[in-house]
Structures are given as structure tokens and as C-alpha cells.
C-alpha positions as CSV (number, residue, x, y, z in Angstrom):
1,X,-0.2,0.1,0.0
2,X,3.3,2.1,0.9
3,X,3.6,2.1,-2.6
4,X,0.6,2.3,-4.3
5,X,0.4,5.5,-2.3
6,X,3.6,7.0,-3.1
7,X,2.4,7.5,-6.8
8,X,-1.4,6.6,-6.2
9,X,-2.1,8.0,-10.6
10,X,0.2,4.9,-11.0
11,X,-1.4,1.8,-12.6
12,X,1.1,-0.1,-10.8
13,X,2.5,-4.0,-12.4
14,X,3.1,-7.2,-9.7
15,X,7.1,-7.3,-11.5
16,X,7.3,-2.5,-10.8
17,X,6.2,-3.2,-7.0
18,X,8.8,-6.8,-6.4
19,X,11.4,-4.7,-7.8
20,X,10.9,-1.5,-5.4
21,X,10.0,-4.2,-2.2
22,X,13.6,-5.2,-3.5
23,X,15.5,-1.8,-3.8
24,X,13.9,0.4,-0.5
25,X,13.8,-3.3,2.0
26,X,15.6,-5.7,0.3
27,X,12.3,-7.7,0.4
28,X,12.8,-10.6,-2.2
29,X,9.0,-11.7,-3.0
30,X,8.5,-13.6,-6.2
31,X,5.7,-11.0,-8.7
32,X,3.6,-13.5,-8.4
33,X,3.1,-13.9,-4.4
34,X,3.0,-9.7,-5.1
35,X,0.2,-10.9,-7.4
36,X,-2.0,-12.0,-5.1
37,X,-1.7,-10.0,-2.6
38,X,-2.9,-7.3,-5.4
39,X,-5.5,-9.2,-6.5
40,X,-6.8,-10.1,-2.9
41,X,-6.9,-6.1,-2.1
42,X,-8.6,-5.4,-6.0
43,X,-10.9,-8.1,-4.0
44,X,-10.7,-6.0,-1.4
45,X,-12.1,-3.1,-3.1
46,X,-8.6,-1.1,-1.4
47,X,-7.0,-1.8,-5.9
48,X,-8.6,-1.2,-8.4
49,X,-8.3,-1.7,-12.6
50,X,-7.2,1.0,-14.4
51,X,-9.9,3.1,-16.2
52,X,-8.1,3.1,-19.6
53,X,-6.7,-0.2,-19.0
54,X,-7.0,-4.0,-17.2
55,X,-3.3,-4.0,-16.9
56,X,-2.1,-3.3,-13.4
57,X,-3.5,-1.9,-10.2
58,X,-4.1,1.5,-9.0
59,X,-5.2,3.1,-5.6
60,X,-9.5,2.3,-5.7
61,X,-10.3,6.6,-4.4
62,X,-8.2,7.1,-7.4
63,X,-10.8,5.5,-9.8
64,X,-13.6,7.1,-7.6
65,X,-14.4,4.6,-6.2
66,X,-14.8,4.5,-2.5
67,X,-13.0,1.9,-0.6
68,X,-14.9,0.3,2.5
69,X,-13.4,1.2,6.6
70,X,-12.0,-1.7,7.9
71,X,-14.5,-1.6,10.5
72,X,-17.3,-1.3,7.5
73,X,-15.7,-4.3,6.1
74,X,-15.6,-6.6,8.8
75,X,-18.8,-6.7,10.0
76,X,-20.1,-6.6,6.1
77,X,-17.7,-9.9,6.2
78,X,-20.5,-13.1,5.8
79,X,-20.2,-15.6,8.4
80,X,-18.4,-13.6,10.9
81,X,-18.3,-13.9,14.0
82,X,-20.6,-13.2,16.3
83,X,-20.4,-13.6,19.6
84,X,-22.8,-15.6,22.4
85,X,-24.0,-15.4,25.3
86,X,-22.6,-16.5,28.0
87,X,-23.1,-20.6,28.0
88,X,-25.1,-22.4,31.3
89,X,-22.6,-23.4,34.5
90,X,-22.3,-26.7,32.8
91,X,-24.5,-29.8,35.3
92,X,-23.7,-33.1,36.4
93,X,-25.5,-35.1,34.5
94,X,-24.1,-38.9,35.5
95,X,-27.7,-39.0,38.0
């Protein structure tokens, strides 16, 4: 995300992100792994495809769409864990 925010209007390719991760932070990650992470962020609407090309990824907010804030994203997630009320104390059923 830090790399994408550095140039919000740029359509980032996974290979570019991979190269910058290596140059800036010394992190050597396979391009396929970076691509998978970027696709997850695309599914979460944090990243979006550029309007003029099916290639690359941009910050979603630069394409006119707005990503859901993290708290709302958690609230709207399917199969979200809902804490249950306290369960009654165990009873001795050996009678």
C-alpha cells in the first residue's frame, strides 16, 4: 500500500511493486506472490483496475470508487463471528 500511495495515479504492475520492495526494503518476494496480494486487495476494493487499461492496479480511491473502511468491511463480511451470550454452567448429568 505504501508503494501504491507513493504514486496514486500510476497503474502499478506486480513486477514494479516487487522491484521496489527489493530496492527500498531488501524484501525479495516472487512476482506471483505480489500479484496474488494485489488481487486480494482488488477483491477487497482497496485497489482497482485503471479506467483505461485492464493491466495494473491503482488505489481504488483514485478511480472514483472508495474502499470500505476496515471496521465496516469487518461488519459486512459474510459468516462473521458473532459472540454468543454466556453459556449456562455445566450440570452434572451422572444422575
